[in-house]
N, C-alpha and C positions, 0 to 999 in steps of 0.2 A: 586243582586250581584252574580257573578260567581267566583268560586275558581277552579283553574286548575294548572297544572304543568307549570313552567316557561319554555319558549322556547328560543332558541338562538336569535331569532328576537326581544325578549323583552329586550335585553341587554341595549340599549340606554335609554329606559324608566326606567329601574331599576336603572341605574347609576344616572340618573337625580333625581329620587325620593330620593335615598340615599344621594346625595350631598345636597339636600334641608334640610336634617336632620343634617348631620355632614360631614365635609370635609375629615375626617380621618378614615372613616368606613372601615372595613375589607372586606365587601361584594364584592367590585370590584376585589379583589385579588382571591376570591373564586368562583366567578360567573361561569366561564367556567367549573371548576371541578364539581360543584354541578349540573349543567345542564347535563353534560356528564355522570356522575356516577349515573345512575338510579337504580342500584342494592343497593347501600348503602345510597343514599340520595333521598329525595322527596322535591324538591324546588318548593314552591307553590306561586301563585300570586292571589290576589283578584282583580277582574276587574268589571267595570260597563260601559256598552256601549263603550268598547275598551279603557276606561281610567283606568290606573293602580292605584289602591287604596293602595296596600300594598303587602308585601312579607313576607315569613317565610320559614325556612328550618328545616327539621327533618332528622337527620343522624342516621344510625344504627351502634351503637358501638360494639354490640355483638348480640348473639342470644336472649339475654334477655333484653338488654337496648337500648332505643332510646334516642337521645339527641336533644332537641329543641333549636333553636338558630335563630338569625338574624330576629326577628320580627320587621318589620318597617312599619309604616303607614304614608302616606302622611300627612303633617301638616294640610292641609285643609279638611282632611277626618276623623279627630279624633272625638271621642265620637259618632260614628255612628255604633259601634259594629264590625268594621273591624278587629281589633286586636283579639277580642274574637272569631270571626268566623275563622280566620286563625289558632289560637291556637287549636280550636276544630278540625279543619280539620287535623292538624298535629297529634293530638292524635289518631284520627280515622285511619289515614294512618299507624301509628305505631302499633296500635292494629291489623289492618288487616294483617300486616306483621308478626304477631305472637310474638311481643315483649310484655313483661309483665310489664315493668317499663319505664316511660318517665322521663327524668331529664332536668333541666335547671338551669342556673346561673343568679343571680341578684346581683348587687352591693348593699351594705348596704344603700347607699344614693339614690338609685333609688326608691323612696317611692311610686310613682304611680304604678310601676310594682310589687312591693312587695304586695301592697293591691290587685291588680287585680289577681295576682297569687294565693294568699291565698283564695280569693273568688271563684276561678275557681276549687277548689278541690285539689290543690297541698298541700303537707305538707313539711315543712322545715326539712331537714335531716342533714344538716351540716352548720356550721358557721365558717369561717376562718377569723382570724384577721391578719392585715398587720403590720409588724414591719420592720424598715429599719435602715441602718447604713452606715456611710461614711467609705470607705475602707482605710486601711493603711497597711504599711509593717508589716507582722507578720511571725513568724516561725510556720510552719504547715506542715503536711504530704501531700503527693501527692494524687490527685484524678485520677480515671480511670473509664471506663465503665465496668460493670460486665460481666463476661463470662456466657455463657448459662447454664453451670452446677451449677452456683451460684444462679441462679434465684429462684429455689425452696426454698433454705435456706432463701432468702430475703423475700419471701412471708410468710414463717413461722415466721420470725422475726417480720414482720409487724403485723401479726395476734396476736402474743404474746403481742404486745404493743397496741392492741385495734384498729388498723387501718383496716377499712372495705371498704373504698372508695379510689380510686386512681385518683387524679386530675392532669391533664397534662398541665395546663394553658389554655387549650381550651375545654377539655371535662372531664367528671367525670365517670370513669369506676368502675365496681366492682373490688375489689382487688383480682387479681389472676395472674397466669402466663401470660395469654394473655395480661393483662393490662401492666405488666412490660415489655413485649416484645415490645409493642407499644412505650414505652419510650426508649428502647434500639434502636429500628429502627429509632426513631427521634433523637438519639444521645443526650439525655438529662439526662438519668439515671446515677448517679455517686455514687461510693463507695470509701472507703479508699483503696489505693493501697496496704498497708501493712496489713490491716485487712478487707478484702472485704465483709465479711458477718456480720459485727458488726453494721453497720449503712448505711443509704442511703438517698439520696436527688434526687428530680427531678428538674434540674436546666436549665433554659433558659436564653438567653441574649435578652433583649428587646431593640432593636435599637432606637425606638422612645423615650423611657424614659431614655436610656443610663444606664441600670442597669442589674445586675444579679438578677434573680427572682427564688426563690426556693419554692417548695411544698413538702409535704410528708416527713418531717423529722422523721426518724425512728431510734431507737437504744437506749441503755441505756445512762445515762447522760454523762458519760465520752466520749463515742464514738460519741455521738451527738455533743458535744463541739468540738471534733477534726475535724469532717467533716464540721462543720460551719466555723471553722478557715481555713480549706483547701479551701473552696469555696471563702472566703474573700481573701486569698492569690492569688488564681488564677485570681480573678477579678482585684485585684490591679496590678498584673503582666501584665494583658491585657490592662491596662490603664482605667479600669472601676472604677469609684469612688463611686458608690453606689450599695449596695446589699439590697434586700428585701426578707423577708421570710413570707409566709402565713401559719399560724399555726392554728389548731383547737382551738376554744375558751376554750375548756377544756383540752388542751394538758398539760402534766406535764413539757414540755420543755419551757414554757413561762418564768419561772424564769431564766432558763439557758440563753436564748437570752438576757434578760434584764441585766444579769450579764456581758455579753459580749459587752454591750453598745448599743444594739438594742432598739429602742423606737417606740411607737405607732405613727401612723399618724391619723389625726382627720378630721371628716366631720360633717355636721349638720343634725340633725333630723328635722321632720316637725315643731317642736316647736322652732327650732333655737338653741337647745342645742348641744354641741359637743358629738359625739360618735366615738368610735374607727373605723377606716376605715377597710374595708375587703369585703368579698363576702359571699353569701349564696347559697346553693344548695337545690333545691326543687325537690320533686318526685311526680309522679302521678301514681296511681295503674291502669294500663290499663285493667286489668282483669274485672274491674267493667263495662267497656263499653260493654262487651259481655253478661252481665247478663240481 
């Protein structure tokens, strides 16, 4: 088995492989960017006698953090160690690039990946629960994007409330000014227009699911309630009838959401029991690769 960078000429084979796994994968939309951006991405392919076995991508989020994503193995090549080999190659690429931590995301019901990831030396560092609600007409304040001089205050606010990671619906950064600036650049970071440094949310609109989706609810209870209502109002006025919030499993705001009518969604564990839907973030200490 050979592991090498994906080339532009691999596009047809990669898209065919991805389509065999899922018709709605995001890789087709990212392929060109990942191949072209060789400073911030290492897009890898596992091949054998010119046959594509699988792919994986590692993205450099900062000078410290690498993000592993898009691990895909052809259905007829599974249980041959292809996924493990690609994951190890991604870790080695990240370590060679001087990163100290590698992170990845796994849904709580992806039991095979959870088991493999734990066995590969990753540790779970975050668990977010998903709560959702149908929108309705409410009275609430306006939202806006924060101004640059407000960002340091928002970082301090988040740290005061115990937030150390910043998840953008795609990647998980260390919580710092750089991470908040990413959300500002993506036009997803929202604050209260009348009290901009009391609460914040990272809000995206998911076209496929037809919902507003929010991460990183930060602020005291009263301000958190106001910004949630403001998001609901904006969604309703845009014709979006569902909002979802992903919140840390130990967040003090869980009761606030439930009081506002948010409820958990449910999936099955390997024994068939219902568990709260959500996602997990895992980390790998890359410094151990150089020891």
